[in-house]
C-alpha positions in Angstrom: 45.8 -56.2 -58.3 43.2 -54.1 -56.4 41.5 -57.3 -55.2 44.9 -58.7 -54.0 45.6 -55.6 -52.0 42.1 -55.6 -50.5 42.6 -59.2 -49.5 45.9 -58.3 -47.8 44.1 -55.6 -45.8 41.2 -57.9 -44.9 43.4 -60.9 -44.0 43.9 -59.6 -40.5 40.1 -59.7 -39.9 38.0 -62.7 -39.2 36.0 -64.5 -41.8 36.1 -64.8 -45.5 35.3 -61.8 -47.7 34.5 -61.6 -51.4 36.6 -58.6 -52.4 35.6 -58.7 -56.1 32.7 -56.2 -55.7 35.0 -53.8 -53.8 37.7 -54.2 -56.5 35.2 -53.6 -59.3 33.8 -50.5 -57.6 37.3 -49.2 -56.9 38.1 -49.3 -60.6 35.1 -47.3 -61.6 34.0 -43.7 -60.9 37.5 -42.6 -59.9 37.5 -44.9 -57.0 34.4 -43.3 -55.4 32.2 -45.8 -53.7 28.7 -44.8 -52.4 28.3 -45.8 -48.8 25.6 -44.8 -46.3 26.0 -41.2 -45.2 28.4 -40.2 -48.0 31.2 -41.6 -50.3 34.2 -43.8 -49.7 37.2 -43.2 -51.8 39.8 -45.8 -52.9 43.3 -44.5 -53.1 45.9 -46.6 -55.0 49.6 -45.9 -55.2 52.7 -47.6 -56.7 56.4 -47.5 -56.8 58.2 -44.9 -58.9 58.5 -46.1 -62.5 55.9 -48.9 -62.2 52.3 -48.9 -63.3 51.4 -51.8 -61.0 49.5 -50.8 -57.9 51.6 -51.5 -54.7 49.3 -50.0 -52.1 45.7 -49.3 -51.3 44.0 -47.0 -48.7 40.3 -46.7 -48.3 38.9 -43.8 -46.2 35.1 -43.5 -45.8 32.6 -42.1 -43.3 32.5 -44.2 -40.2 29.2 -45.8 -41.1 28.7 -47.8 -37.9 29.5 -44.8 -35.7 27.2 -42.5 -37.6 24.4 -45.1 -37.8 24.7 -45.8 -34.0 23.9 -42.1 -33.4 20.5 -42.3 -35.2 19.0 -40.7 -32.1 20.7 -37.4 -33.0 18.6 -37.1 -36.2 19.5 -36.9 -39.9 21.0 -33.4 -39.8 23.4 -34.3 -37.0 24.3 -37.5 -38.7 25.1 -35.5 -41.9 27.4 -33.2 -39.9 29.2 -36.3 -38.5 29.6 -37.7 -42.0 31.1 -34.4 -43.1 33.5 -34.2 -40.1 34.8 -37.7 -39.8 36.6 -40.2 -42.0 37.5 -43.8 -41.0 40.4 -45.4 -42.8 38.8 -48.7 -43.4 41.5 -50.5 -45.3 45.3 -50.1 -45.7 47.4 -52.5 -47.6 50.9 -52.5 -49.1 52.2 -55.4 -51.2 55.0 -57.3 -49.5 57.4 -56.2 -52.2 56.7 -52.5 -51.6 56.8 -52.4 -47.8 59.2 -49.9 -46.2 59.3 -47.9 -49.5 57.0 -45.1 -48.4 54.0 -46.2 -50.4 51.8 -46.5 -47.3 52.9 -43.1 -46.0 52.3 -41.5 -49.4 48.8 -42.9 -49.5 48.1 -41.7 -45.9 49.4 -38.3 -46.9 47.0 -38.3 -49.9 44.1 -39.3 -47.6 45.0 -36.4 -45.3 45.1 -34.0 -48.2 41.7 -35.2 -49.5 40.2 -34.9 -46.0 41.5 -31.4 -45.6 40.1 -30.4 -49.0 36.7 -31.8 -47.8 37.0 -30.0 -44.5 37.1 -33.3 -42.5 38.0 -32.6 -38.9 39.1 -36.0 -37.6 40.5 -39.2 -39.1 40.0 -42.6 -37.4 41.4 -46.1 -37.9 40.9 -49.4 -36.1 44.2 -51.3 -35.6 44.7 -54.8 -34.3 45.8 -54.4 -30.7 48.6 -57.0 -31.0 50.1 -55.7 -34.3 52.9 -53.7 -32.7 54.7 -52.8 -36.0 51.4 -51.4 -37.4 50.6 -49.6 -34.2 54.1 -47.9 -34.3 53.4 -47.0 -37.9 50.2 -45.1 -37.0 51.8 -43.4 -34.0 54.8 -42.3 -36.1 52.4 -40.7 -38.5 50.8 -38.5 -35.8 47.9 -40.7 -34.6 47.0 -41.0 -31.0 46.3 -44.6 -30.0 43.5 -45.3 -27.5 44.2 -48.1 -25.1 42.2 -51.3 -25.8 38.6 -50.7 -24.8 39.2 -47.0 -24.1 36.4 -44.6 -25.2 37.3 -41.6 -27.4 35.2 -38.5 -27.0 35.2 -36.4 -30.2 34.4 -32.7 -29.4 32.5 -32.1 -32.6 29.0 -30.7 -33.2 27.3 -32.8 -32.0 29.9 -34.3 -29.6 30.2 -38.1 -29.9 31.9 -40.9 -28.0 33.3 -43.9 -30.0 35.3 -47.0 -29.1 37.2 -49.8 -30.8 34.3 -52.2 -30.6 36.0 -54.0 -27.7 37.1 -56.7 -30.1 40.9 -56.8 -29.8 41.4 -53.6 -31.8 42.7 -50.1 -30.8 41.4 -46.8 -32.1 43.9 -44.5 -33.8 42.7 -40.9 -33.9 44.2 -37.9 -35.8 42.5 -34.5 -35.7 43.3 -32.5 -38.7 43.1 -29.4 -36.6 43.1 -28.9 -32.8 44.8 -30.7 -30.0 44.6 -34.2 -28.3 44.7 -34.6 -24.6 44.3 -37.7 -22.6 42.8 -38.4 -19.2 40.0 -40.8 -18.1 38.7 -40.8 -21.7 40.8 -39.9 -24.7 39.5 -36.4 -25.6 40.0 -35.2 -29.1 39.3 -31.6 -29.7 39.1 -30.6 -33.3 38.8 -27.1 -34.5 40.3 -23.8 -33.7 41.3 -23.4 -30.0 40.1 -20.3 -28.3 
């Protein structure tokens, strides 16, 4: 079932993916998957009274963003890996949609991120998938416009974007405020 859920999440993307290595990794080591710069974590949820998985959410360090900032050096990349999580995959089985499974998984991801002292959560969302965009917004995420840069006021500060490939960046600081002007500025941390 994990492979089926991963296939649902990847169906919106382009190309064919072999999800069996992901599914195998998700079923071992408590769902922890080693990735560059840290660990990914597969979260699986189901409907009450059922043992079948009905949803999957996969937060991990934003590997492409961290790797793109190689000029900052390994120590700065390690800080970024500690401060950021990208929700790489979200999938809910058709029979379980609108039951709260996806929201419960996102809540669990937020709790894990808070426990790990993560400061900002990111997700890339298909720009034309309006129901999914509304879902992210309803859960407190700020959506950048297509092609809009997002400046993350972390240490070190970084700017990221949606890849300019028909996706939008959804951003949720676990602490701090979000303000919007020419760039979408995300401030994370205690405000002075």
